[in-house]
N, C-alpha and C positions, 0 to 999 in steps of 0.2 A: 504494500500500500504506500509506504514512504517513497519507493522508487517512482510510482505513478505520480505522486504529488510533486516530487522534485522534477520529474520530466515535464509535467504540466507548467510549472513555474519557469523552467528554462524555455519552453516553447512560447509562452506568453511574453517573456523578455525579448526573445528574438523577433517575434511578430511586432512588438512595440518599436523596436529599433528600425525595422523595415518600414513601418508606417511613418516614422519621423523622417527617415531619409527620403522616402517617396514624396512627402509633403513639400520638399524644396523644389521639385520639378514642376515647371509650367511651360507649356507651348514650346517644347524643345530646348528651353533655356533653363539654367540652374542658377539659383542664388547661391553664391559661393560662401562657405564658411571657412574661415582661415583660423588656424590655431598657431599662434606664435608664442613660444615660451610658455605654453600651457594656458594662454589667454585667448578666448575666442574673439575674433575680429571679423567684420563683414566687408567683403568687397562688393559694393553696390553699383548698380548702373549709375553712371554719372560721375564716378570717382576716377580721379587721375591715377595712372599707373606708370611705373618706370622700372627699368632694370638695366644692368650692364653685364654682358656676357661676351665671350670670345666668338668671333665669326669664323668661317671656314678657313680663313687665311691666318688665324691666330691673333687678329687685331681686336681691340676692345670695340664693342658696338653698344651704344646707348640708345634705348628705345625712344627716348624723348627727342633724339636728333631727327625724328620723322614728323615732328609737329608741322601742321599745315596740310597733311594728307590723311585720308582715312587709312587705318592700318588693321590688318588681320594678324593677330598673334596666334599661330597655330602650334599647339603643343602636341607632339607626335613622337613616334619611335619607329625604327626600321622593322621591328618585330610586330608592329600593329597592322593587321590586314586592312581594317577599315580606314586607317590613316592613309595607307597606300592607295586604296580604292578612291579616296577623295581627291587625289592630286589632279586628275584630268579636269575636273570641274573647276578646281582652284586655278589651274593654268588658263582656262577659258575666261574666268573673271579677271584674272590678272591682266590678260591681254585687252579685255573689254574696257577696263578702267585704268589703264596704265598711267595716265596723267594725274589721276586723283587718288590712287590706291597703292599701298605698298603691303607686301606680305613678309612677315618675319616668322620663319619656321624655327621652333625651339625643340631641338632633339632632347628626348628624355629616356633615360635608362639604357643607353647604348654605350659601348666603348667608343672612344674617339675614332679609331680606324673604321669601325663598322658604320658610324654615322657618315663619315666622309664618303665612303663607298656607296652608301644609299643615296646621298645627294647626287652623286655622279650618275649612278644607275638610272635614277628617276628624272634626271635632267631638271632639277628644281632651279628656275631662273631668278628667284628672289633671294632676299637676305636669309642666310642660314646661320644659326647660332647654336652653340653647344651648352647644354645645361648639365654641369657636373653633379655627380652624386655627392652626398654629404654636405660639407660646408660650401655654401654658394648655390645650392639647389634652390631654385625659385618656385618649384611646384607647390610647396607648402605655403609660401607667401601669397600665392594667388588661389589657393584652395583647389588645385588641380588633383583630381582623384581618379579620373578615367581619361582614356584616349580614344580618338582625338578630342581635344577641347579647343574651341576657337573663340577668341575674344575679339570683338569688333570695337575699335577705338575711333572716336571722332577726330577731326583735325586738331583739336586742343589736347588730345591724348587721354580723353575720358572714355570710360567704358560705355558703349551703347548697349551691348548685350553679350552674354557668354553662352555658348552652345556646347553641349557634350554630345559626341557622336556625329555621324554624318546625317544631316537633316536639311532638306531642301528649303525649309523655312529660314535657314541662315541666309541663303542667297536672296530670298524675298526681302528680308530686312536690309541686307546689303544694298540691293537695288533701290529700295525706298529711301534709305539714308543718303546715298550718294546723289540721287536724282532730286533731292529737296531743293 
């Protein structure tokens, strides 16, 4: 009897955790919860973001250097099938809005050589930066928990929307944002 009660408590706790996580999802976008040094912070739509990471040539790249253009920050990995599947459509939109849009692909959870090989293999024409594991990892800072995750930033560097997974609604919002 005690085993059944204990099992029921564990199942209820797991169910509650799933409900809380699912409640953050809306229309293909996710409200990010960030935990920094054990403190919950929220990255909200309209909040400015910035980071500095090494680009594919080993130079420092600062996100805020792109102010004045819309920016897609794409968190991906060479191991992520859905990330790779999304590249053709991203290339299409990059060409479509070349004068108004920049894309910054942030590689996550790869070794440096594997990341560089994947950029070359998939012929990614935009800015590619490497997110190191451990100290300097920006995924926690931005609440990235799944891949791909795309953040659309306005020309002032503020978050328009964050999307998790490959979702056509991302491109609908991109179109409407740029065409305003």
